[in-house]
N, C-alpha and C positions, 0 to 999 in steps of 0.2 A: 290428365297430368301434363304439365308443360314439358316440351321436348327441349333438352339441353343441346347447345351447339356441339357438333361432332368433335371440335377441338378440345372440348373439356374431357379430361381423362375418365371422369365418372360416366359420362355419356358413351365414350368409346368402349368402356368395359361392357356395356350392355349388349354389344354386338358379339362378344366373345362367349364361348360355351361355358366358361367358368366365371361368369360375371360376379358371383358372390365372393369368390376368392379375391378377385381384383378389387372389388369394392372395399373389402376389409383391409387389404394391403394398403390401399390409398388412404383409408381412414387412419390407419396406424402411422403412415408417413406424414400426413398433414398435421397430426397431433403430436408428433415426435418431439418437437422443440420444447413443449411444456409438459410432456407426458409423465415424467417421473413424479412431479408433485401431484398431478391429477390422479395418476394410477394409485399411488399409495394413500391418497386422500380417499379415493373410492374404497380401497381395501379396509382402511380404518373405520370408515362410516359403515361399510357393509358388515364388518365383524361386530361392531357395537350394536347395530340393529338386530343382528341375528341372535344376540343374547336374550332378546325379548320375544323370541319365536322358537323356543326349544321344548315346549310342552311342560313348562313349569308354572309356579305360582305367580310369576311376574310377566307372563305373556301379554303382548299387545297384538291384537289381530292384524292390524295394518303392517306391523313389522315383518310378518311372514311374506307379504307381497313386495316389500321394499328391498330387503337384503339381497334376494336373488338378482334383482336389476343391477344393483351396485357391484356385486361380486362378478356377475357375468360381464359387465363392462370392463372391470379390471382384467379379467381373464382374456378378453378380446384385444386389449391394448398391450398385453404382455407377451413375452416369448412363451412358447407352448409349455416347456417343462418347468421353467422358473415360476410362471404364473400358476401352474398346477400345484407346485410345491407350497406356494403361499396360500392357495385355496385350502389345501389339505391342513395346513397349520391353523387356519381360521376355524375350520370344523373341529379340530382337536380342542381349541380353546372353548368353543361353544359346548362341546360334550362335557369337558371338565366343569365348566360353569354350571351346567344342568346337574351334574353329580353333586356339586357343592350346594347349589341352591336348594335341592331337594333333600339334603342331609342323607345321601345314600352311603356316604363313607368313601373317602378317597384312599386307595391303596394301590400297590403295584398291579394287581389284577385288573382293577377298574381302569387304570391308566392305559394298560395295554389294550383293553377292550375299546376305550375311547379312540385310541390311535387307529385300530382296525376299522371301527365304525366310520371314522372320519375319512379313511381311504375310500370306502364305498360311496360316501356322500360327495366325494370329489369327482367321481366318474362322470356325472352329467356335464360338468364344466369342461372336462377334458374331451368328452364326446363332441360338445358344441365347438370347441376350438379346432378339433381335427376334422369335423365333418361340414360345419356350416359353410366354410369357404370353398368347399368343393361341390356344393349343391346350388341349385337355382334358389334365389331368395325365398320365394313362397314355400318351397319344400324345406329349406334350411330352417325356417321359422319353427318347424315341428320337431327338429332333432332334440333341442334342449328339453322341451316339456315331456316328450316321450321318454327320454332318458331319466328325467327327474322322477316321473311317476314310476317307471320301472325300477329304479333304485329304491324307492320307498317300499315297493313290493318285495324286492330282494332282501331287504333288511329283515322282514318278517319271516323269510324262508331260511336264511343262512345264519341268523343271529338269534339268541334267546330273548330278544327285547320286544318282539311283536310291534305294536304301535305305541309302546310306552315312550320311545324316542325315535326321532327321524321321520315322523309322519306329520306333515304340516296341517292336515285336516283337523287335528286336535286343537290347533291354535285358533280355529274359527268358531269355537264354542259360543253358542247363542245366536249366531248368524243363521237362523233357521231356514229362510228361503234358499240361501246358498247351499246349506248342508243337505238339503233334500236330494241333491244329485248323488249322494252316497248310496241311496236306495237303488241306484242303477249301476254305478261304477265301482262301488266300494269306496274307501277313503282315497284311493288312488286318483279319482277324478278331480279332487281338490288340488292335489299336488300338480296334476297336469295343467289345470287352469292357472295356477300360480307360476309354473314354469313358462307357460305360453305368454303370460303377461310380461315376464322378464325378457323373453326373446323378441316380442313385439316392441317393447319399449326401447330395446337396444337397436333394433332395426331403424326406428324413428330417430334415435339419437345419431345414428350414422348418416342418415340422409332423410329428408321428408318422404314418408311412405304412408300417407294417410289411408290408402286403401287397406293396408295391413291393420291400421287402427280400427277401421270400420269393420273389418272381418272379425277381429278379436272382440270388439265391442258387441257385435251381434251375437257371437257365441256366448259371452258372459251374460248378456241381457236375457238371452233365451233360457239359460240355466236358471237365473234368478226368478224370471217370470214363471217358468214351469214349476219351480219350487214354491213360489207364492201361491200358484194355483193349487198345488197339492195340499198346502196348508189350509187354503180357504175352502176348497171344494172336495177334499178327500172324505172318506167315510167318517161319520161322526163317532164320538166315543161310545155311544150306546150304553149298554148295561155296565155298571161298575161294581167292584167288590172292595170292601174296606180291608186294607192290608196294614198291619202295624209292624214296624221294625223296632225291636227293643235291644238295647245294649246294657250290660251290667253297670250299676252306678260307680262313680269314681271311688267311693269309699271302699267297696269290696274289691274293686280292681286294684287299687293301690295296696290293700292288705295282702292280696295274693302275690303281687309283684314283690313285695317285701319278703314274704315267706320263701319264695323261690330264690330270691337273691341270697338268702342265707345258706343255700346249698352250693358248695363248691363244685365246679364242673359244668357239664352240659346236660342235654336231655337224658342221657343214660343215667346220670347220677340222680336226677329228679325221679326217674322211673324206679330207681333202686332205694330211694330214701324211705325212712320209716313213715308209715301212713300218718302217724301222729304229728309229723312235722309239716305236712302239706295238705292233708285231707280237710281239716277244718276250714282253712281259707278257700280251698276249691269248692267245698260244699256251700259256703256262704255265697259264692258267685252263682252257683246253680240255683240256690233258693231265691236269690234276687231276680234272676231271669224268670223262674217259674211264677213268682209273685207278679212281676210285670206282665207276663203272659195272661194270667188270670184276670188282671185288671183290664187289659185291652180286649180280651174276649168278651168280658162282661159289657164293655162299651160298644160292642158290635163288630169287632174284627172277625173275619172269617179265615184269614191267613195271617200267621205271625211268623216273622223271620228273625232269627238271631244272627249276629255277625260271625265272621270267621273266627275259629278258636274261642268262641264265647265260653264254652265249657273246656276247662283244662283238667285232665284227670289221669291218674295212673292207670295202666291197663287193667289192673285187678278191680278197680272201681268203676270202670267204663260201663259194664252191664247195668249197675245200679243207677248210674246217671241217665242212661238211655231209658230204663224202666220208669224213672220219675217223669221224664219228658213225655213218654207214651201215655202215662196215666193222666198227665195234664191235658194232652190233646184230646183224650177220650172224654174227660170230664167237661172240657170246655166246648167240645164239638167243633174243633177247628183243624185246619191243616197247619202243622207246625214244622218249620224248617230249622234245624239246629246245626250250629257249627261246633265241631269237637276237635280238640287237640289231645290226642292220646299219647302219653309217654310210655315208651316200651323199652325193655332191656335188649331187644333184638337188633343186632347190627344189620346193615350199616345206618339205617335211617333213624333207629331208636324212637320210632313213633309214627303217627299218621295225622294227616290234616284232612278231615272229611266233613261232609255235610250229609245230613239224613233228613228226608221228608217223611213225616208221620201223618197219616190220614186221621179223620175224626173218630175212627174206631180203634185208634192206637196202633194200627199196622204200619210198619216201616215199608214205604214204597220203594225207597232206594237208599243205598249208602254210596255216596260219590266221593272218590279220591281226587284231590287237586291234581290237574294234569300238568301245570306249569309252575313248579316251585320257583321262587325268586332266585335267580342265579347268584351264587356266592353266599347266600344267607340261609337258605332252606334246603335241608339235606333229605327231605322226604323222597320215597320212591314214588315217581309220577304215576298218576292213574292213566287209564287207557285213552282218555280224551273223548270218549263217547258221552255226549250230553244226554242225561236222562230226561225223559218227558212223561208226564202222567196226565191222563184225561180226568178232569174234575168238573163239578157243576159250575166252576168259575173259569172254564177254558182249559187249554193245555198249558200246564205249568212245567217249566224246565229249570235247571239249576247248573251253575258253574261256581267256582270259588275265585274271587278277587282277581289275581293276575291272569287267570284264564281269559277274562274278558278283553285282554289286549291283543287277542289273536282272532282277527275277523273270520278266517276260514272255519275255525272251530265253532264260532258263534252262529254260523248259518244253520239255524235249527227251526223247524216248523213248530212254533210255540205261540202262545197268546201272552204269556207272562213269564219273564225270565227273572229268577231270583239269584242275586249275586251277594252272598255273605262275604264280607271283606274285613281286612285289618290293615290300616295304614298308620300314619303318624301325622303330627300337626303340619309339618312342612310340605307334605305330599298328598294328604288326604283329599283336599279340594280339587287339585288338578287331575288326580287319578279317577275320581268319580266323574268329573266332566268328560274324560276320555271315553268312559263307558257309555255315555249318551249316544255316541256314534253307532254302537252296536244296536241300539233300539231302532234307529232310523234304517240301518242297513237290513235288519232282520224283520222289521214290521211287527215287532212285539213291544209291549210295555216292559220296562226294566226297573227292578227295585234293588238298589244297592245299599245294604245296611252295613255301615263301616264302624268297626269297634272303636277306633280312635281317629276319627276323620270326619268327613262330611258325608252324611247319608242322604240320598236323593232318590225319588221315584220319577221316572220319565214315561210319557206315553210313546206310541210308535212313531211320532213325528219329532220327538225330541223336546216337547214341552215339559217343563218342570211341574210335576203334580204336587210335590211336597219336598221339603229339605230341612235338614237340621244339622247343626255343627256340634260335635261332641264337646268341644272346648268352650262353647258359649251358652250351653243350655244346662239347666239344673237337672232336668229329667231326661234321660237318654232314650227318648222315644220319638219315632216318626210315624205319622198316620197319613195315609193317602187313599183316595178313592180311584182305583185303577181299572181301566177298561178290561173287560173279560174276553174281548175278541180282537185279534190282531189282523194284519193284512199280509198278503203275499207280495213280496217285492220282486223287482226284476233281478236285483243282486242276489236274492235268495235262490232264484232259479238258474242264473247263468254263472254265479260265482265270480271268480277273478278273471273273467274273460277280457275285460278292459285292460287289466294289468298285463295279461299275456299279449294282447294286441300291441301294447306299448313296447314290450320287449321285442316282439317280432318287427315292429316298426323301426326300432333302432338297428336291428340286424339288417333289414332291407335297405335303410338309408346308408349304412356302412357299405353294403355291396355296391349300391349305386355310386357312392363317392369313389370307391376303388376303381370301378369301370371307367368313370369319367376321367380320373387321374391318368389311367393307363392310355386312354384315347388321346388325351392331351399330349402325353410324352411321345406317343407314336406320331402325332401330327407335327409336333415341334421337331422331332427327329427327321 
């Protein structure tokens, strides 16, 4: 790289211990005359771009890489606390946009949650602003990506959202060579790469630093090439099993919804309602599911999965509903996974959300309770979070329910096939199913997500789509996939969230180094 004359303030700063701080100060000074228009232009563009990288139905993969570059540039050109406040407000706007886009329902509780979550997401920008200027440029480049990935990880630990919001890996759905890195780092590796891109782009923005570009380019190229090699040369699918996902038809579903709507009150009132008011519609749904199961078993399915809350039943009728499913599994000689919503008069939950796996002999192998009820809308008592696994002729089969699959740590399970009965809605079904594909890559198993009112999809252990169907665009609510019966053991399955903890430790270490260097400088200046 060409040496600048020593009279140049940028060159002179390279001789100082805190060259990064001097460099950033000079950059802000040189751009000061036109900085107001530039800064707020960056803020507006960054905010607008971020709206297309929130884990919703309008996501654009490239937007997740662009908005951190723009917002980080804004933060570096702004005063520390005023810039941080604006970054916080942009993240609040993005969170509210996601809530509205996904039709989750905007109320005071969700607004408060959005504000708190946005505060967490602001921390990487604040960390960069406070640390980068006090570290050598090559080291400072790691502060933002480490804080970015660490914050994504913290969101899953201290909020009830998991990776449903605040994890940029979900925006890269379909970019399979890139996504293979999650089999090593978990989803946090994608966040780190995106954050590293932002810090590298900003360093080049401040001054030509092509060595930084080469280093980052090498890292990203290595990740993508390694991911491509995993896709091309990894173990082949081998033996497969035919799995059918069946949901009740729209006709019986709407009839049941109408019947339940006639009952004033909530789950407790449905549980206490006369059987004559609800049982005919509930039984019609059960019979529709049993008929679809018979049909798919006759066509060759060895495993059939029903969606979450496929069967809705009063507690008194639950044993009869289970007995009918057991009988069907025995007659068809299949493994049958059923989702059941039990209405109970017992407070405070007034019911259960559970999934049961029945073997070809009609034996119930497990009754699994949903471990992560949706915050604010599901009042069930959570299950213990232990993922059940059963050895079968078709590999090790495991099971969680819907929102449980948004929690990577829980999903680290030695299995070959993960069944995920789910229940979404039109605006969120597609994105939510796409997010679950990350768990298949992380865990090294195939994943079958049967959605009651959304997009049902089967994935192999590298994230390839094996089959998919949309509840709202198909007449027959059935998905059929030939699913590999053997998974693989991934590095992430073995080491867990080690990469995320390293990022957290890295932020702490960089903070300590920055503090020591600042004290030394004050001592020297004094």
